[in-house]
N, C-alpha and C positions, 0 to 999 in steps of 0.2 A: 842654563843658569843654574848653580847649585846654592843650597842654604849653607853659608858658613859658619853661622852660629845663632844660638837662641837665647835670648835675655829676657827675664820676667821680672815685673817688679808690682807689687801691691798698691792699689790706689783707691779712689773713691767712685763709686757707681753714681748714677744720677739723681738717685732720690732715696728711698727708704725700703727696707722689708717690714711687713705687718703681718702679725699672727691673726690670722683671720677667724681662726677658731674660737680666740679669745675675745675678740670683737663680736661675734655671733652668740658667744656664752653671757653676753652682757656688760663688758667691760665699758666703763663711762669714759668719755674723752675729757681731757684738761687742755684746752687748746689743741695744739697738734699732738701731744702726747697721751698716752693711755696708762696712768698709773695701775698698777697691779701685776700679777703674774701671768706670765705666758703659758702658753697651753701646750703649743707644738714643739718639736723636737728642735734644737739647736738655739732656739730664742733665748736670750738673757733679758730682753725687754718686750713688751707687746710691738711697739715701733723702735726700730733701730736703724740707723744709717746703712744704706747698701754699701758693700765693697766689691771691688773689682781686681782683677788680675790683668795687666796689660802685659801681653807677650808680643816681642819684637823678633823679627827675622833679620838677622844681618845676611845681605846676600853678598856673593862673593866679589860684586863690583862696587861694594860699598853702600849700595841704596839699603832702605830700612823699610820693611813691610811691619805692619802690626795691626793687632785685633785685640778686642777686650772681653774678658770672661766676665760675666754677672749672671744673677738670676732675675726673675721677675719680683714684683712687690709682694704678692701673696704664694710665697713659694711653700710647697708641700702640701698644696691643695688640690683635690680632685686628680690624683694621679701624677703629679708633677714630683721631681726630685727635691729631696729636704732642702733646707735653707744652705745657702752658699757661704761658706766661712774661708775667705781667702787663707787664712792663716794655716787652714789643714791642707793647702793644695799648692803653695808656693814651693816647697822641696821637690815635689814631683815635676814642676814645671822646669826647675832649675837643675835638675839630673836626668831623670829618667828620659823626660819628654825633650830635653837637649840631645841626648845620645840618639834618640830615635829619629831626629829631623836634621842633624849635621851631615853635610855631603849630599843630601837628598836633591834631585832636581825638581825644579819648580816652573819648568814651562809650560806644564799642565796643571790645572786646578784639580779636576774631579776625581782623579784616581787616588791622589793622597788624600784629599778631603773625605773620602768615602773610607779609606783605611783608618785615617784617625777616628773617623765616627763610630767604626765598629771596635775599636781597640779597647784593651782592658788593661786595668791594673791592680795588682793584688787580688785578681780573680773576679773583678768587678767592673763594669761598665764604667767608663769616665763620666763625672757628673756633667749634666748637660750645658752648665756654664762653662766648663773647660772645653768640651768639642766645639760651642759656639765661639769662642773667642779665637781659638788655635784656627780654626777653619777660615774665620774672617782674616786672619793675618795669610793664611795661604793663598786666598783670594786675592788679597791686596799684592802678594809677591808674584803672582802668576801675570798680573796686570803689569807690574813693574818689570817684569822679566822681558814681556812682550811690547813694551814700551806703548801701550794703550790703554783704554778705561777700563775698569772693572765690569762695565756694562756690556763692552766689546766681548772680555772674556766669557762672561756668563751667554751671551747670544752665539758665540761660535762652539762652545762646548756643550751647550744644551738645544742648537738648532731653533732658537727662537727670534723674533724681530723684535727691535728696540723700538720704543715708542719715539713719536715725533715731538710730543711735548709733555710738559709736566704732567705728573699724575694728581688726581685730587687729593686733599689732605684732611683727614678728621683731626681737628684740634682739641687735644684731651685737656680739658679745663677743670679747676677746682670749683665746685658747685658754688661756692660761697663768694666767689671773687668776682663779684658785678662789673669792675672796671675791666678784668682781664677779658671776660666774654665780650664787653663793648669794644676791647681792641680787636678781637677776632672778627666780629661783626664788620667792623670797619676796614679789616684787610679781606674781608670777602671770602674767608676760608669755606670750603665746599660742604664741610659737616662740622657740627659741633652739637653739645660741648663734651660728649663722652661723659665725663664727671663720674662720680662713685656714690653710689647708693646702696650702702652696706647693712643698716638696719632698719627693721620694718616700721617701727613706730616713729624714728626719729627721722627717716628720710622719705618713706613711702606714705605713712600716715595709715592708721588702723581701718580706715574705708579706702585708702588710696588716693585720699584727696591731696595730700602734699606734693606726689609727684605730678598730678594733674597739673596742679597750681604751677608747679616749677616750670612744666612744659609751656604752658601757656604764656608765663612770663618772658620765656625766651622768644617766643613767636612775637610777643608785644614788642619786645626791644629791637628785634630785627625790623620792624616796621616803622619804629620810631627814628631810628638812628642808620639804618642800612640805607643802600642805595635802592631806588624804586623798582630796578630789575634782579635784585639780590634775592634768591631763594634759596637757602641751604637747607640740606638734610638735617633734621633733629635727631641726634643719635643718642641714647642713654644706656649707660651700663648699670644694670640693676643688682648683679651680684647673687641672682637668685631669690630677690626679697620678694618679687611678686608670687613666685611660688610658695614662699613660705605663707604669705597673706592669703591667697586663694587655695592652697593645697591641691588637690587634684581635679578641682571643677574646672575643667576645660572650658566649658561654655563661660563661667563668670571670668576668666583669664581672657578670653577672646573678646567679649563684650567690653572688658575694661581697656584692651589695646586698642579697640575700635575708637574708644572715647579719646583714649592717650594721644594718638596719631603720631607716633614717633617711631622710629626705628629702636628695636629693643633688643640690648644683648644681655644674654644669660639671664633669661626669665625664670629659669630653675637651675639649681645644682643638684641633680639627683644623686642617688648612692653609687651608681655605677654607669659606664658607658653606655649598655645596651638599654638601661632605664632613661638615659638623657636622649638617645636617639627616638626611643618611643614618643617621648613627652613633645619632643621638638614636632616630629611627623604629625602626632594627633592634634596638636595646636595650630599648626601650619594649615591642616585640612580644615579645622574649624573656622580660623580666618578666611580662607578662600570661599567657605560655604557661605559664611556672613558678608562677604562682600567687603571686607576690611582690608585695605592696601598697606599693610603694616610689614616693615622687613625684620626677619627674625635672624639675631646672630647668635651663632655658638661660638663659646669659648672654652670654659671649663669641660674637662673629659675629651676635648679635642686638642690634645696637646702635641701628639706626634704625627709624623708623615703618616703613619699607619691610621690612626685615628682620622686624620683628615681624609683619608681614601674612604675609611668605612661611612663617615658623614656624608659624603659626596655620592658615593655609591645608592646611599638609602635616601638621597634626596630629603635629607633631614632637616634642612635649613636654608635661608635664601643666603647667607653669607657666613662664612668661617673667618674668624680672627687667627690667623697666623702669627701666632704669638712666638718670634722668633727665638728667644731663648730657650723656649720648652722644646723645641725641636732638635736641639742639639747642634749637630753639624749645620752650618749655613747651607751646604748643599742641599739639605731636607726641606727648608724653605723655599728653595728654588723649584724643586721637585714637586712641593706642594701647591704651589701657585699655578704652576703648569697643568697639574692633574685637576684642580678644581675646576679651571677653566676649561678644560678638555669635556669635563663631567656637566658644563653649564651651572656651576654653582658660583657665586659671586665671593669674592675673599678680600679680606683687608690684610694686607702685608704689615702686620702691626709689630707688636713687642710690648715695651714696657718703659714707663718714665724712670725705670731705674737703670736705663741703658747709659750708654755713653756717647759723645759726639762722634768718635769712630764707628761705633756700630750703627749709628743712624745714617751716617754717610754712606756705608756699604749697604745698607738697607735700601738706600734711596736708589743707589746705582742697580742693585739687583731688581728693585721695582721697574726701572724703566727697561730693562730687558725682558722680563716676564709679564709686565703689564697687569697687574691685579685691579681689581675695580677701584682702590684706594689704598692710601697708607695712614697711618696712626702717627700723630706728632711724637717725635721723642727726641732728646731725652728730657727729663724732668717735666714739671707742670707749668713752666712760666709763659708757655703758648709762643711768645714772641719769638724767643732763642731757638725753639725747636723747628718752628715755621722756617726761621731764616736759614738754618742749617740743611734741613731738607730741599727746600725749593732752590737755594743756590747751589747745592751740589747737583740737582738736575739740570739747572739752566746752564751751569759751566759743563757739564758733560755733553749736554746737547749741542753746545756751541762748538766743542772740541771736535765732535764727531763730525758735525757738518762742515767745519773747515778743512778736516782731513779728507772729506768726500770731495770737496770742490777742487783741493790741490791734487 
């Protein structure tokens, strides 16, 4: 089966881009907006709607495969590519990419995906958002050409075993939306609320008291309205604020996390990857020595397949957040999960609220084939919609595979 044509159109991503440098410089929120001047390159506002490019591959038998190009909310941070501006890349998609892909066979995914992931334009690597969306489309096309699920393509080409049940999901919630958190509790999500704690004084407290109170409030609400046997993992994404509050005092951070009793993502955002690894390793050792059972999740400076391999080899974290758009080609996310599992490091096959329904479905299918520790809910931050999209995609896929196996 060959690719007959390539069609690209600009559209909406699932959320927003936010200039984290401006927020951490003291920008004050006005509702959801942040009035004031952005700091990071490419931003026209501190918070602005995310954009996407949908790339569609018309196959020679008339079927259409597609994937969506977009970046994460906090673009340009800790080694990530700069803000993705769809208007800057649409002409490339409609001309150069079209010429590169027309007539190419799509019976296999991996070789062509790796070629696209390594390709350049005008002497530079393609933006991670482009590599992400194009390879999604290639994976979808390979499944259509083979008349099977995406999970089966991944399992076949990467020699892995498909899960027999849906994967756990971390529900990414707005921390201020108490009704949303109630809904996730009632739906028995396995991990929650993720949330977003980006400023020390506002979100953590100058003595750390606000985050402690928040975590205790989640536990209390689970006990009040949750089923008697429901015990979710409390997972909090703190965007380096704990490191900002306590500095390099590892003992103080370990003591604080022991009191917090929650899995913590990005306790620090160090100036470099090497320092990030060392901070995580040092804190992990301190937590073990103190007998605190706290999961440390690394995100920033763990953006690429190479980054994830280095963190896994160093034993620097309990889990890696494999933020799929940051890795570029979706082939890299597949390899990242398999490598982390092989090295005994847990992983979240995650991504961003700024993604789309299609990228979320494809991620869920990849998850079934590679079996990460859990998925992150996406797109958006509505909770219900993302949970429905991902869970139903997994249930449908497993039912199809089971039916074909019986037949």
